C-alpha distance (Angstrom), angle and dihedral (degrees) to the residues before:
residue distance angle dihedral
M1 . . .
E2 3.79 . .
W3 3.80 103.0 .
P4 3.82 106.2 122.1
D5 3.81 89.7 160.9
L6 3.81 89.4 64.8
Q7 3.81 95.7 55.0
E8 3.80 93.6 98.7
Q9 3.81 89.9 50.8
F10 3.80 89.6 51.6
D11 3.81 89.8 51.4
I12 3.81 93.5 48.3
A13 3.80 89.3 50.6
S14 3.81 93.3 49.0
V15 3.80 128.1 10.3
K16 3.81 94.7 22.3
A17 3.80 96.3 45.4
P18 3.85 106.5 119.7
W19 3.80 93.5 -130.0
V20 3.82 92.4 49.8
V21 3.81 90.6 49.3
K22 3.81 91.6 49.8
V23 3.80 92.5 50.4
G24 3.80 88.5 50.2
K25 3.80 90.1 52.3
R26 3.82 90.2 50.0
E27 3.79 90.1 -119.3
I28 3.82 96.9 125.4
T29 3.79 119.4 100.8
D30 3.78 122.8 -134.4
E31 3.80 88.7 -110.8
Q32 3.81 91.6 55.4
F33 3.79 91.5 47.6
N34 3.80 90.6 49.0
H35 3.79 89.4 55.2
W36 3.81 91.0 54.6
L37 3.82 92.3 45.3
F38 3.80 91.1 52.8
S39 3.81 91.0 48.6
D40 3.80 93.4 47.5
H41 3.80 90.9 51.0
I42 3.81 89.7 54.8
Y43 3.81 90.8 45.7
V44 3.82 93.2 52.5
G45 3.80 90.4 46.7
G46 3.79 91.6 49.8
C47 3.78 97.6 43.5
G48 3.80 102.0 43.1
G49 3.79 86.1 98.4
Y50 3.80 89.8 70.8
V51 3.81 90.5 66.8
C52 3.82 89.9 45.5
R53 3.80 90.5 54.1
M54 3.81 92.4 51.4
L55 3.80 93.3 47.9
T56 3.81 90.6 48.4
D57 3.81 91.7 51.7
L58 3.80 93.8 43.6
E59 3.80 92.9 50.8
K60 3.81 90.2 53.0
L61 3.78 91.1 45.1
Q62 3.81 92.2 54.6
K63 3.82 88.1 70.2
D64 3.80 99.3 32.5
P65 3.85 115.2 110.8
K66 3.81 90.0 -140.2
W67 3.82 85.2 69.7
T68 3.81 104.1 26.0
N69 3.81 90.6 54.1
V70 3.83 91.0 59.6
E71 3.81 100.4 30.2
S72 3.80 92.8 100.9
K73 3.81 88.6 58.5
Y74 3.80 96.6 51.2
G75 3.80 104.1 27.3
P76 3.83 129.2 -128.0
I77 3.82 95.2 -39.0
V78 3.81 95.3 136.5
N79 3.81 93.4 48.5
D80 3.80 90.9 46.7
L81 3.80 91.8 49.8
H82 3.79 91.8 47.7
S83 3.79 90.6 51.4
L84 3.81 94.1 46.0
L85 3.80 94.8 46.8
S86 3.81 92.6 44.4
G87 3.79 86.2 60.5
C88 3.79 89.0 46.4
Y89 3.81 90.6 54.4
I90 3.80 90.4 55.8
V91 3.80 89.6 49.7
V92 3.82 90.5 51.7
Q93 3.81 90.0 54.1
N94 3.80 91.5 48.1
E95 3.80 91.5 45.6
M96 3.80 91.7 57.6
V97 3.81 89.7 54.4
K98 3.81 90.7 45.5
F99 3.81 91.4 52.7
E100 3.79 90.5 52.7
E101 3.81 93.3 48.1
I102 3.80 91.7 49.3
G103 3.78 91.6 44.4
E104 3.78 91.6 54.7
K105 3.81 91.7 50.6
R106 3.80 90.5 47.8
Q107 3.83 89.5 48.7
I108 3.80 94.0 -115.6
K109 3.77 115.9 146.1
M110 3.79 98.5 -131.9
S111 3.80 123.1 -160.4
E112 3.81 113.3 -100.0
L113 3.79 98.0 -122.3
E114 3.78 122.4 -168.7
R115 3.79 112.9 -105.3
L116 3.79 117.9 -110.3
D117 3.79 115.8 -110.1
P118 3.84 110.0 -103.0
N119 3.82 85.8 -129.0
P120 3.84 106.6 70.4
I121 3.81 93.2 -161.7
A122 3.80 91.2 54.6
Q123 3.80 88.9 47.9
H124 3.80 91.4 50.7
E125 3.81 91.3 51.2
K126 3.79 89.8 49.2
N127 3.80 91.1 50.3
L128 3.80 91.6 51.3
A129 3.80 91.4 49.4
N130 3.81 91.6 51.0
S131 3.80 99.1 33.7
A132 3.82 94.2 121.4
T133 3.81 93.3 61.4
L134 3.82 105.1 28.6
L135 3.80 96.7 98.2
S136 3.80 96.1 43.2
E137 3.81 90.7 48.7
L138 3.79 90.5 51.2
K139 3.80 91.0 49.8
T140 3.79 90.1 51.4
L141 3.80 91.4 51.5
S142 3.79 90.1 46.9
S143 3.80 91.8 53.7
H144 3.81 89.4 63.7
G145 3.80 91.1 61.0
S146 3.78 129.2 87.8
E147 3.81 97.6 -111.4
K148 3.78 135.3 60.1
I149 3.81 122.7 -127.0
H150 3.79 114.7 -132.2
P151 3.85 114.4 -128.0
P152 3.85 98.8 -107.3
V153 3.81 89.6 62.8
W154 3.80 90.9 55.5
E155 3.80 89.3 46.6
Y156 3.81 89.3 53.2
I157 3.82 94.1 46.8
D158 3.81 90.6 48.6
F159 3.81 89.7 50.5
M160 3.81 92.0 50.7
M161 3.79 93.0 47.1
K162 3.79 91.8 51.1
T163 3.80 89.8 46.0
S164 3.81 90.5 54.1
E165 3.81 89.7 53.3
N166 3.82 96.6 43.7
S167 3.80 106.3 105.1
K168 3.82 90.8 -172.4
L169 3.80 93.1 68.6
D170 3.79 110.9 97.2
I171 3.81 118.9 -124.9
R172 3.82 89.2 -124.1
T173 3.79 88.3 58.6
L174 3.80 92.9 48.2
V175 3.81 93.2 50.5
A176 3.80 91.9 49.9
G177 3.80 88.7 48.6
M178 3.79 90.8 53.6
W179 3.78 89.4 54.6
V180 3.82 90.4 51.4
L181 3.82 91.3 53.7
E182 3.78 94.3 46.5
K183 3.80 94.2 44.1
V184 3.81 92.1 53.6
Y185 3.80 91.3 49.2
K186 3.80 93.2 45.5
E187 3.80 93.9 48.2
A188 3.81 91.1 48.6
M189 3.80 95.3 48.8
F190 3.80 96.1 45.5
Y191 3.81 90.5 46.5
I192 3.81 91.3 50.7
S193 3.80 91.8 47.2
A194 3.81 93.3 52.0
E195 3.81 94.4 43.3
R196 3.80 94.8 48.6
K197 3.80 89.9 54.3
K198 3.82 89.7 52.7
N199 3.80 93.1 46.4
I200 3.78 99.0 44.1
N201 3.81 91.7 116.4
S202 3.79 97.3 35.2
P203 3.83 113.5 140.1
T204 3.81 89.1 -133.0
A205 3.81 94.5 51.2
V206 3.80 113.9 126.8
P207 3.83 110.2 -132.1
E208 3.78 115.9 -117.7
T209 3.79 112.7 -122.1
I210 3.81 102.9 -175.0
E211 3.79 117.6 84.6
G212 3.81 121.4 -142.4
V213 3.79 98.0 5.4
G214 3.78 100.6 51.5
I215 3.79 122.6 150.4
D216 3.82 93.1 -97.3
S217 3.80 93.9 54.6
M218 3.78 91.4 46.9
I219 3.80 95.1 48.8
S220 3.81 89.6 50.2
W221 3.81 88.2 56.0
W222 3.82 88.7 64.3
A223 3.81 101.0 30.3
K224 3.79 95.7 68.2
P225 3.83 133.0 124.8
E226 3.81 94.2 -109.4
F227 3.79 91.7 60.7
E228 3.79 92.3 45.6
Q229 3.81 90.6 50.9
F230 3.80 91.2 49.0
V231 3.81 92.4 53.1
E232 3.80 92.2 46.9
Q233 3.80 92.3 49.0
L234 3.80 91.4 46.8
G235 3.81 89.9 50.4
V236 3.80 92.3 52.4
L237 3.80 92.7 48.7
A238 3.82 93.6 43.6
N239 3.79 90.1 52.2
K240 3.81 91.8 50.5
F241 3.79 91.8 44.8
N242 3.79 91.1 51.4
K243 3.82 87.5 61.5
V244 3.81 95.1 51.5
Q245 3.79 114.6 112.2
F246 3.79 108.6 -163.5
D247 3.77 122.5 -132.5
G248 3.79 109.1 -85.4
E249 3.81 93.3 11.8
S250 3.79 113.8 135.3
T251 3.79 119.2 -125.4
E252 3.79 88.6 -121.3
H253 3.81 92.5 56.6
F254 3.80 91.4 43.8
E255 3.81 91.3 54.8
D256 3.81 91.1 44.5
V257 3.80 90.0 55.7
K258 3.80 90.3 52.3
K259 3.80 89.6 53.0
Q260 3.80 90.3 46.5
T261 3.79 90.1 51.3
K262 3.78 94.9 53.2
A263 3.81 92.1 45.0
F264 3.80 89.1 51.2
A265 3.80 90.6 50.4
E266 3.80 89.5 53.1
Q267 3.82 90.7 50.4
L268 3.79 90.9 51.4
L269 3.80 92.4 49.6
E270 3.80 89.9 53.3
M271 3.80 89.3 51.5
E272 3.80 91.4 47.3
K273 3.80 91.4 53.8
K274 3.79 90.0 57.8
F275 3.80 95.8 42.2
W276 3.79 97.9 77.4
P277 3.83 113.8 87.6
V278 3.79 118.3 -87.6
L279 3.80 110.1 -109.9
E280 3.76 114.4 -135.5
């Protein structure tokens, strides 16, 4: 996306976040990392509906004349996004299982979250039908775990749930928002990976005490080329999609959506800044 004025906000939300910096310096204890892992598991479980919403909208758009009438002008952007995000949805499902497997090995009592429906459209319909109780149910499940979620994470999950249900948000805005989330996560993980390699012999490094699923091995699970390629591809498609003016769409509405998209990106970056654990 072409928002050079937001670069500093991206950095503050990722590579300059105090918790991210401390992990990179190897100054985070296993207990502190466990707290983040527990929180991230809850976040992924609570926000999977965002991907379902996008896939639902994209599938409808594939057959909608407002898109099919201009597809020859812009190319197969909608099909490419649907394909890319369908793969992402599978990764989200696998990631939830991975979190639970790692949690068990690290002796964290993870919350027993309900599995996402393999059909994202069915999952989206289910989320809409149960929207009034989704957050409270997630909080109840979380309370059975071994860690406590700090309030900004719940605020973020609530925001994402409401976003997924908000029919007024344009699909172009949602796709750009997904790129913002993934870019922040990617930048943070690759930064941590590089910094931990540099600081392996640092005198302030906290020794890892858990064999097999230590912090280094877990970070390397995220900081891998496949994830980097996914984020880059999503960014390219989101940027192209942001420039699509649908058939019959007024120029005024088109420009309003662009403004909405950037404002949404700024909201997400503010949420991302508060997502990382508070260091005490």
